[in-house]
N, C-alpha and C positions, 0 to 999 in steps of 0.2 A: 966688321960683322954686325948685322942688324938684329932687331928684335922682331919676334913673330907675332902675328895676329892669329889667335886660336878661335876659329869660327864655330859657333853653335849651329845646330841643324837649321838649314834654310838660309843662312847668311851667305853673302858673297862679297868679295873685294877684288879689285883689279889685280892687286898684288898682296902678298901675305907677309912680307918682310919689309920693315921700315927702320930707318935710322932715328935715333932720339931727336925730337924736335920737329920731325916731319908731320905734315897734315895727313890724317887718316880718314878715309870715308868707307864705311861699311853699309851694305844695303840688305834690307830684309823685305823681299817683294811679295809677301803673302799676308798683308794686313787685311783683316775682315772687319766689317762694321759691327758684328755682334760679339766681338771678343775684346776684352780689355788686356792690353799688353803692358808689360813692365820690362823695358830694355835695360840691360846693365853691362858695363865693361869696367874692368879694373884699371881705369885711367881717370885723370881729373878733368873736370869741365866737359863732360860728354854732352853734346847737343843733339837732340832728336828732332827731325822735321819730317813732314809727311807730304808725299807727292802721289795723290791718288791712293792706290792700294799698296804703296811702297813706303817703308820707313827708312830714313837715311840717318845714320849715326856718324857724327864727326867729332874728332878730338885730335890732340897733339900727342904723338907717340912719346911715352915716358921711357925711362932707361931700364925697362923690363918687358918681358912678353905680356901681351894683353889678351884675356879671354873675353869674348863677346857672346852674349846669349840673351834670352828673354824668357819670361814666364807668361803664361796665358791663363785668363780666367774667362770662361764663357758667360756672357751676360744674358743670354736667352736660353731658357730650358725648353726643349722640344719634346717633352714626354707627354704621355696621355693625360688628358684633362680628367680631373676628379669630377665625377657626375654625382650630383646630389640625389638623395633618395627619390624615387618616382612613386607616384600613387597610381594605382590601377583603378579604373572606373568599373564598378561591379556591373554585371550583365543586366540586372533589373533596372539600373539607372539608364543604361543605354537604350533599352526597350521603351522606357518611359519617355526619354527624349525623342525617340523616333516617332512617337505618337503625335508630337507637335509639329512635325515637318509637313508643310503643305506642298503638295505636288502640283 
């Protein structure tokens, strides 16, 4: 009887049951450049490498089930810009400026 890999949302693995001591590879194919990821698995010596927009987690299967997941922190805020106060030019100033325009 083997131990299970419990995959968080978006993770994939070719198989989800391993014997103790087996090499495990789990893939997260949704890495975006504007997000900071923190990958975690309850196993020792988890190595994370990146191949394009894919994160690959590798570790040796311990003698218990392993949960694999990640937390995400968005690095770029895409909300509306705060606009500083604007000054309106009074009508009399505009008419004064128009008098200097040479046609």
